[in-house]
C-alpha positions as CSV (number, residue, x, y, z in Angstrom):
1,M,-76.5,221.4,161.3
2,E,-78.4,219.8,164.2
3,L,-76.5,218.5,167.2
4,T,-77.8,214.9,166.7
5,T,-76.7,215.0,163.0
6,W,-73.3,216.3,164.0
7,L,-72.8,213.7,166.7
8,S,-73.6,210.9,164.2
9,L,-71.1,212.4,161.7
10,A,-68.5,212.7,164.5
11,F,-69.0,209.1,165.6
12,I,-68.5,207.7,162.1
13,C,-65.4,209.9,161.6
14,M,-64.0,208.6,164.9
15,V,-64.5,205.0,163.9
16,G,-62.8,205.7,160.6
17,A,-59.9,207.4,162.2
18,M,-59.4,204.5,164.6
19,S,-59.2,201.9,161.9
20,P,-55.7,200.5,161.7
21,G,-53.7,201.1,158.5
22,P,-50.8,203.1,156.9
23,S,-51.7,206.3,158.8
24,L,-51.4,204.5,162.2
25,A,-48.1,203.0,161.1
26,V,-46.7,206.4,160.2
27,V,-47.7,208.1,163.5
28,L,-46.3,205.1,165.5
29,R,-43.1,205.2,163.6
30,H,-42.4,208.9,164.4
31,S,-43.6,208.6,168.0
32,L,-41.5,205.5,168.8
33,Y,-38.4,206.5,166.8
34,N,-38.3,210.1,167.9
35,S,-40.8,211.5,170.4
36,A,-44.4,212.2,171.1
37,T,-43.9,215.7,169.6
38,H,-42.8,214.2,166.3
39,G,-45.8,211.9,166.3
40,I,-48.0,214.9,167.0
41,V,-46.5,216.8,164.1
42,A,-47.3,213.9,161.8
43,S,-50.8,213.7,163.4
44,V,-51.5,217.4,162.6
45,S,-50.2,217.2,159.1
46,H,-52.2,214.0,158.5
47,G,-55.3,215.7,159.9
48,L,-54.8,218.6,157.5
49,G,-54.4,216.2,154.6
50,V,-57.7,214.4,155.6
51,G,-59.4,217.7,156.1
52,L,-58.3,218.8,152.6
53,Y,-59.7,215.7,151.1
54,A,-63.0,216.3,152.9
55,G,-63.2,219.8,151.5
56,L,-62.2,218.7,148.0
57,S,-64.7,215.9,148.1
58,L,-67.5,218.4,148.8
59,A,-66.1,220.4,145.8
60,G,-66.5,217.5,143.5
61,L,-63.1,215.7,143.5
62,A,-64.7,212.3,143.8
63,S,-66.6,212.9,140.6
64,L,-63.4,213.9,138.8
65,I,-61.7,210.7,140.1
66,N,-64.6,208.6,138.9
67,H,-64.5,210.2,135.4
68,F,-60.7,209.9,135.1
69,P,-59.7,206.5,136.6
70,I,-56.1,207.3,135.7
71,V,-56.0,210.0,138.3
72,Y,-57.2,207.5,140.9
73,Q,-54.7,204.9,139.9
74,A,-51.8,207.4,139.9
75,L,-52.6,208.5,143.5
76,V,-53.0,204.8,144.6
77,Y,-49.7,203.7,143.1
78,G,-48.1,206.9,144.4
79,G,-49.3,206.0,147.9
80,A,-47.9,202.5,147.5
81,G,-44.6,203.8,146.3
82,Y,-44.4,206.2,149.2
83,L,-45.1,203.4,151.7
84,A,-42.4,201.3,150.1
85,Y,-40.0,204.3,150.3
86,M,-40.7,204.7,154.0
87,G,-40.2,201.0,154.6
88,L,-36.8,201.0,152.8
89,R,-35.8,204.2,154.5
90,I,-36.4,202.7,157.9
91,L,-34.7,199.4,157.1
92,M,-31.6,201.3,155.8
93,N,-31.4,203.6,158.8
94,K,-28.2,202.9,160.7
95,S,-29.0,204.8,163.8
96,S,-29.2,202.7,167.0
97,G,-30.9,205.3,169.2
98,I,-33.9,207.6,169.2
99,N,-32.4,210.8,170.4
100,V,-31.8,213.4,167.7
101,S,-29.6,216.5,167.7
102,E,-31.1,220.0,167.5
103,Q,-30.5,220.2,163.8
104,G,-31.5,216.6,163.2
105,G,-34.7,217.3,165.2
106,I,-35.6,220.1,162.8
107,N,-35.2,217.9,159.8
108,T,-37.1,215.1,161.5
109,F,-40.0,217.4,162.3
110,K,-40.1,218.3,158.6
111,Q,-40.0,214.6,157.7
112,A,-42.8,213.8,160.2
113,A,-45.0,216.6,158.7
114,Q,-44.2,215.3,155.2
115,D,-45.0,211.7,156.0
116,G,-48.2,212.5,157.8
117,F,-49.6,214.7,155.0
118,A,-48.4,212.4,152.2
119,I,-49.9,209.3,153.6
120,A,-53.3,211.1,153.6
121,F,-53.0,212.9,150.3
122,L,-51.9,209.8,148.4
123,N,-55.0,207.9,149.5
124,P,-57.7,208.8,147.0
125,K,-60.1,206.3,148.7
126,L,-60.6,209.1,151.2
127,A,-62.4,211.2,148.6
128,I,-64.8,208.3,147.8
129,F,-65.3,207.7,151.5
130,F,-66.2,211.3,152.3
131,V,-68.6,211.6,149.4
132,A,-70.4,208.5,150.6
133,L,-70.3,209.7,154.2
134,F,-71.3,213.3,153.5
135,S,-74.2,212.3,151.2
136,Q,-75.9,210.8,154.3
137,F,-75.8,214.1,156.2
138,I,-76.3,216.9,153.7
139,D,-78.9,218.1,151.2
140,P,-77.3,219.6,148.1
141,Q,-80.2,222.0,147.9
142,T,-79.7,223.5,151.3
143,M,-75.9,223.1,151.6
144,T,-74.2,226.2,152.9
145,F,-70.6,227.2,153.4
146,Q,-71.0,227.2,157.1
147,V,-72.2,223.5,157.1
148,A,-69.4,222.5,154.8
149,L,-66.9,224.2,157.1
150,I,-68.3,222.4,160.1
151,M,-68.1,219.1,158.4
152,C,-64.5,219.5,157.2
153,A,-63.4,220.9,160.6
154,T,-65.0,217.9,162.3
155,V,-63.1,215.5,160.1
156,L,-59.8,217.3,160.6
157,L,-60.1,217.7,164.4
158,I,-61.2,214.2,165.1
159,D,-58.5,212.7,163.0
160,T,-55.8,214.9,164.6
161,A,-57.1,214.2,168.1
162,W,-57.1,210.5,167.7
163,Y,-53.5,210.4,166.4
164,F,-52.5,212.8,169.1
165,V,-53.6,210.3,171.6
166,V,-51.8,207.5,169.7
167,S,-48.6,209.6,169.7
168,V,-48.6,210.3,173.4
169,G,-49.5,206.8,174.2
170,A,-46.8,205.3,172.0
171,A,-44.1,207.6,173.4
172,K,-45.1,206.8,177.0
173,A,-45.1,203.0,176.2
174,R,-41.6,203.4,174.7
175,D,-40.3,205.1,177.9
176,K,-42.1,202.8,180.3
177,F,-40.9,199.6,178.6
178,D,-37.5,201.1,177.7
179,L,-38.0,200.4,174.0
180,T,-34.9,202.4,173.2
181,K,-32.8,199.2,173.7
182,K,-35.0,197.5,171.1
183,Q,-34.8,200.2,168.5
184,S,-33.2,197.9,165.9
185,S,-36.0,195.3,166.2
186,I,-38.6,198.0,166.1
187,D,-37.1,199.4,162.9
188,K,-37.2,196.0,161.3
189,I,-40.8,195.4,162.3
190,L,-41.9,198.9,161.1
191,G,-39.9,198.7,157.9
192,V,-41.4,195.3,157.0
193,A,-44.9,196.5,158.0
194,F,-44.6,199.5,155.6
195,L,-43.5,197.2,152.7
196,L,-46.3,194.8,153.4
197,L,-48.8,197.7,153.5
198,A,-47.4,198.9,150.1
199,L,-47.9,195.4,148.7
200,R,-51.4,195.2,150.0
201,V,-52.3,198.5,148.3
202,V,-51.1,197.1,145.0
203,I,-52.7,193.7,145.4
204,E,-56.1,195.4,146.2
205,Q,-56.0,197.0,142.7
206,F,-56.2,193.5,141.1
207,V,-58.7,191.9,143.4
């Protein structure tokens, strides 16, 4: 793959990663509620989920989704359900602080990884997006494993890097502005935000 072609691909991937949505809300939630490390764990798992979709799209997943709409709908509604679950989980949380015990931290890291991956995997629109994107940069007749690997790695690394920056920035903002005292308000805002995102996903299916 030529450098100019790769730079164009990387730029589009960066713009896509920076678009606000459920993924941003997930990373912010873990960064603000726990620590930058928790946000980074969510970022890495999200990047792996996005990279997986990129690879599966090259393997023909989007074609499968187009031929079997029920698969697409199941993933969409699964994603909406997971967003609603996260929103309710936040709103029902009784903790008033952000510090976690050692054992609690272990569980929270697992939860951060689960949330980051799930919010990517339960978004089948990524498959459609990657097929549309990759079709502009590859020729099926000359496609090689090395080129496919470079494209998937580019998607994964850019997505992870962006949310890494978000995680560190959010955690620093939390410490600078002492958001620990406003955790209850932050929980309510994030909880409602997740529920509204879930509602938007469902409404988009009927528009």
